[in-house]
N, C-alpha and C positions, 0 to 999 in steps of 0.2 A: 504494500500500500504506500502511495506517495506521501511525503511529509509536507505539511504546510510551512514548518520552520525547523531549523536545526535545534533550537532551544526556545522554550517558552518560560518567561519569568513571571511569577505571580506576585503582584503588589508593586506599587510605584514609589516605595520609600527610598531613602538615599542608598541603602545597601543593595536593593534590587537594581537600582539604576547603575550603581557601580559595577555589579556583576554583568549586567547587560552591555555596558560600555566595553568592558574587557573582552567579552565573548565576541561582540561585533567587530572590535578592533582586530581580533584574530581571524576574521573572515567568515564567521558563522552567521547564518540567517536567524535573527533574534527578534522576538516580540515581547513587549512588556504589557501586562494587563492590570489596570488599576480600577477599583470599584468607585472611587471618589471622582469628583469633577476635575481635580487637580492632582499633580504629582507632588511627592515629597514626604507624605505620611507625617511622622512625628518631627521631621526636619523641614517644616514649612513656615513661610511667612505669609500671613493672610490679612486682607483688609476686613477685619471683623467689624469695624465701625467706619463709616464713610470718611475717607481721608487719613485714617490711622491704620498702620500696618504693624502686626504683632507676630512674634515667634510663638506659634501656637503649641508646640510640643517642647523640644529641647530648646533651652534659652541661649545656648552658645554652641560653637563648633570648633573650639580650640584644639580638640583631640583628633581632628581629621588628619589621617596619615599623609605626610609630605609626598610619599610615593604615589598615592592616588592623584594628588594635585599635579605632579610632574608627569607621570606616565600617561595620564589621560588629557594632559594639556589644558587643565581647567582655567588657567589664566587666559588662554586664547578664547575661551568660551564665556568670558565675562566675570570670572571670580576674582575679586579684589579684596585685599585685607586692609583693615584699619587697626592701628596699634594704640591701645589704651595705656596710660602711664600708671594706672592703678589696677590691682587685682580685686580687692575687696575693701569695703568700708563698713565698720560695725559701730553704729551710734549707741550710746549707753544712756541709761535713765538719768544719770547724774550730769549729763551734758557733755561729757568727754566722748572720745571715739578712738578706736583702733583702726589704722589704715595699713593695708598690706600693699606696699609699693613694689615696683621694679626700679632699681635692684633691691636686694635684700638688705643692703647696708642702710638704705634710707628708712626702711621699716624698723631696723634695729635702733636707729637714732630716735624715732618717736616712741618706741617701746620703753626707752630709758625712763620716761616720765611715769610709767606704770611699775616697772620692775627692772632694775639694772641687771639682775640675774637673767631674766628672760631676754633682755636686749643682747646680752653676750651670747646666749644660746641660739637665738633665732637664725643667724647666718649659717651656723653649723647644721641646724635642723633643715633649713631650706636646701643646703647642699646635699644632705643625705636623701631628702625627698626627691630631688632631681635625679640623683644617681639611681635610686631604687625604681623610680617611675620610668626612667629610660630603659631599664631592664624589663619592666612590665610591657613597655611598648614593643620591645623586641619579641616578647612572648606573643603579643597580639598579632604580630605579622606571620606567625607560624601556625600551621594546622596542628591540632593535638596529635600526639604520637599514636600510631596505629600498628597493630600486629597483623592486620589483614590487608591493608592497602600499601604497597611499596614500602615496607618498613625500613629498608636501608636508607632510602632518600630522606624520609621523615626523621628517622633517628639521627642521621648525620646532621640535619639542620638543628635539632635540639642539642646535639653534642657540641656544635659550634657555640650555641647560646650558653651552655654550661662552661665552656672555656672562657667566654667573655665574662661570666659571673665570677669565675675563679680569679680572673685578672684584677678584680676589685681587691683581692687579698683575702686570706682565709677568715680573718676577723670580720670584715665587712660582709662577706658572703654568708657567714653564720648569722650575722645580725639581720640580714635580709630575710633569711629563712625563719628567724625567730619572730620578726615583726609581722609578716604576712598573716598569720592566723590570730593575731592579737586583737583585742578590742581597742578601738580608737582612744577611749578614755584612758586606758592604761598606758598606751603609747604616748599620749600627750602629757600625762602626768609625769612620765619619766623625763620629759624635756622642760616643762614649764611649771611655774607656780601661780601665775595670774589666771584666774578663772575666766575672765572675759576673753582673753586670747584663746584659751582652750575651747571655750564654747563656740567662738567664731570659726575655728578650724574644724571642730567636730561637726558643724552643719554640713560640711562636704562629705563626711564619712557616712552619712545616712542617705545619700542621694539615691532616690528611687527604691530604697529599702524600707520594709516595715520592720525595722529593728532600731534599738537605741544604741548610742555610742559605746555602751559597755558590752555589747554583744560581740562574740568572737567573730573575727573576719572583717570588722568594720575598719580596721587599720588598712586592710587591702584596698577598700573602696576609697579611703583618703588618698592613698598613693595612686590609684587608678585615675582619680579625678585630676591628678597633677600631670598626667601625660600631655604632651604636646606643648605648643606655644601658649603660655598661660594668659597672655593679655591681648590676643588678636581676635577680632570680630570681622565677619564678612560684611562688606558694604551691601546694603539692601536686605540685611537680615539673614538668618540661618537658611531661609528658603533659597538664597542665592547659591548655596552649595548644591542643592538638589537641581536647581535650574541649570547650572553649569554641567552637572553630570548628565542631565537629560540631553543637552545640546551635544555633549561629547558622544553619547550613545547614538543619537540621530546622525551625527556627522559620519559615523562609521557604518550607517545603514540600518540601525535598529529601528523597529517600528514601535511606537509608544501609543497605547490606546487607553483613554480614560473612560469612565462610565461603563466599564466592562467587568462585571462581577463574576469571578470564577466560582462555580458552585461545586465542582468536583474535579478530582484528578483521575484520569482514565488509567487503569492498571490492567494489563493482560499478561498472564504468566509471570507474575511478580515483577513486572517491568512497567514503569510509567511511560505511557505512549502519547499523552496529550491531556487536554483539559476540556471540561464541559462548563458552559456558561449558564447563568440563571435564565437566560433566554431560551436555552435548549440547544444552542449551537455548540458544535464540537470542533476542535482543531487538533491536529496531530503534530507531534514533534519527536525528535530523537531523544530529547531529555527535557525534564521540567525542573526549574529551580523555584523554590518557594521562599518569599520574604515574609510570609505570614508566621505567626507564633506557632511553635512546634505542635502543641496540643490541637490547635485548629487544623494545621496542615494534615496531620495523620488521622485524628479521630473524626474530623468532619469532612475534609476534602478527599482523603483516601478511604476512610471507613475502617472501623475496628475489625471486621471479619477478614480483612486483607493482611492483618498484622499478627505477629506472634504475641501470645498472652503476656509474656514478660514485658515487652515494649508497651503494650496497652496499660499495664499496671504502672509502669514508670511514668508514662505521660499523664495518667490520671492523678498521680501523686506529685506532679510538677508544681512547685510553689510559685505562683504568680504574684498575688498580694499587692496589687496596685494601691498606692496610698499617697499619690500626688495629685493635687489640684492646682489650677492656675487662674489667677484673677487679673484680667487685663483692664487697665484704666486709660481712657483718653483724657488728657489734661489740657486745660486752656493755657497753662504756663508752667514754669519750672517750680516745683515744690521747694520749700526752704527747710533744710535740715540744720538747725542751730549748731549741732555738734560738728558740722563741716566748716564752721567759721566763715561762711560766704565763699568757700573755695569749691566751685562746681566740679572741678577736676576730680575731686574725691568721689564724686557720684558717678563717674564714667564706667566703673566696673560693677561688681555685685554689692548690693546693700544688704547686709546680713543682720537679722534679728535672732540671736541665739546667745544670750549673755553668760551662759555657764553650761557645764556638762549636766548638772542636775536639771536645768531648764529643758534640755533636749530629752533627757531620760523621762521626765515627767510628761512631756508631750507624747512620747511613745507609749507611756502607761495608758493614756486615754485611747490611743489607736488600737492597742492589743485587746481592749475591751469593746471594740466596735463603735467607738465614739470619735467625733472630730476633736482634735486637740483644743482644749480651752485656751491654752497659751501656746500658739503654734510657732514652730520654727519657720522663719521667712527668709527667702533669698529673692530680692527684688532687683530688677534691672531697668534702666532707662536707655535703650539703644538709640533713641532719637537725639540724645545729648551729643553723640559722636556722629550720627548719620541723620542729618536733617530731612532726608528724603522719606523717612518713615512717618512723618506727621506734617500737618499744615504748618506754614511759617509761624514761628513763635510759640508753637504748641508742642506737646510731648506725649510719648507713649511710656507707660509704666506697667510692667508685668511682674506679678508677685507669685512665686512658686511657694505653695503652702504645704508644709509637712507637720502634722500628718492628716491625711484625709482618706481613711480606709474605704476601699471599694465596698466591703461588706459592713453596712451600718446595722447595728443591733436593734435599734428602736425607731428607725425612720427610713426614709428613702432619699436618694439624691435629688430627685425631682422636687422634693419638699424642702431640702436643706441647701439647695444651690445658692440662693440669695443670702441666706444666713451666713454661709461661708464667706461670700463676698463682703458682707458687712464686718465680719470678724477680722478678715485680713486687712481691710482698710483701717479699722479701728486700732489694730495692733501696730500698724506702721505709722498711724497718725500721732501716736505717742512721741515719735521722733521727728515728725514732720507736721507741726501744728498748722492747721488751716488747709490740710490736704483735701478735705472734703469739698471746700469751696472751688477747687480747681477741676473737679471731676465733671467732664462733659457727658460721658457715658461709660458703661463698663460691660464686659462679658466675662462670665465665669465658666470655666471648663472643669467639670468634675471627672473623677475616674470613670463614672458611667458614660459620660460624654466621650471620653477617650476610647471606650469600647464601642459605642454605637456609631460614632462619627469617624473614627480613625482606624477601626478594626483591631484595636489593642485589647485582647482578652483580659478581663478584670482590670482594665485600665493600666496594665503594666507597661511602662515605657521601655523597659529592658527585656520584654518578652520572657520574663522569668526572673525571680530574685537572683541577685549576684552574690549569694552567700557561698561559704566554703563548699557546701554540698552540691552546688550547681555551677562549678567553674571547671575549665579545662577538660579533663577526662570525664567529668560529671555533667558536662553541658552538651545537649539539653538534659539527658538522663543517663544514669550509669548503664554501660553496655552499648551505648550509641553516642559517640563523641565525634565532633567535627561536622562535616558537611555532607558526606556521602551517606545516604540513608539505607536501611535494610531493603528498601524497594529499589531495584536496579533502575538507574536513570533518573532517580529523584534525589535532589540535593536541597539542603537548607542554605539560605544565603542571608538570613536576617539576624537580628540581635539575639534570637533564641539560641544561636550557635556561638562558638568561641569567636572573639573574647567577650561578647556581651554587648550591652547597650552603650549609648552615647554616639555622637556624630563622628565616627572614626572611619567608616568605609571598610574596615578590616574584614568583617564577615563576608561582605560582597566580593572583595578582592581575593580573599583566600579561597572562597568557594569557586570562583571563576578559574583561578589558577589550578585548583584540583581537577576541575572538569577538563581543562586544556591538557594537563599532564596525562590524564587517563585517555584522552582522545588521541 
């Protein structure tokens, strides 16, 4: 039977677009099918309010692999970076603030007013974080080791990584292995004494996790979030990354179709041979790559009867636990943060509300009991401060990531709690920005349920599965099936549900495409 395409890619997120671009560049006939009206998935920038453009999923793209940018020529396709002088700003209730600058020495100089001990420790802490995060980035570029698919090639790549780790020195390598499974709270307590600094840093250790900073493995997430260029943002918003990837894929001949909902993956003789759409149309391909969440890919699109019972059990046990919501505010002007002392440059990065480790842990206590955190951890961003194209002249966008907002609410529903969450986020930030409410022109709240219904993210999980120790590397997406090549011949995962996980990295898409091409 003739094939309509060499490869069909399900989903139009940035990882799917990355995979499609690499395959098309290699000369394959590729088609991408996305159920929404636009491409990008969780890496989108959308005009939610007339004239105001917001990053609707991931708020930043600093972790995008430089190889993806270079190999796909994304600069030629419109991707341009802006450099912020500040990484994060944490206003405090007493009117002071901690600012994390580039370089680390400037941060240390300001920390001296809080704690001379912490000021001396911070540059060393930052250097260690950079070294460890660089090693994690190298791990992200590799497919997980396999004893089934070309083990010598994969093991050789991991052996080279082990040699690179060894070059850090025996002491630092052992420290790296010691830190990865630690709780972020313990890791930060070993370095610092000032609670406000530890709370600010801990806010990044719980990114997309329904865990508190004292949970094992949250130190890994802290390091993972430090991968890449820490202060760069794409001009035009995070969606500019997806737009450039789409243009790169099309330039190499890939076909991109929106409003095309894939309802099933065709399997014959344990081999994926195409897809079936909600309209009933079927298309055939030599292979299928899915950017959808693993549970949905296999249990819904393939179907349980096609799978081994062990895999079905593992997928059903997969922990998703989406617990992130986003509140987008359209502002008539620039809000005033007294703690910034009139220096708007301090507001160009993340604005973090997490004054202590206990604050973050107590916020998690509410979430694990199925409640919205009464005192939530907030990471707010004003992209329009650096990129005026995102809002009308003189006006601004403000997006607030709220932790924790559990997908499973014990005593209510998200359709009932949506606006209450928006009020809570705005009121929490208003403590540090008096008069904020007078600047709000309009707002949009995206709950975990909205991420599931509107963006196809099961249980609202931005990372397509918790990035805890039990769901990383050889355990991702589930034990017994790691990497991209699935137990169904010709079916591959290319989304965040595969190694190395979530964030705008492009790594799962690039790695999956490379594996396809190596096998081909």
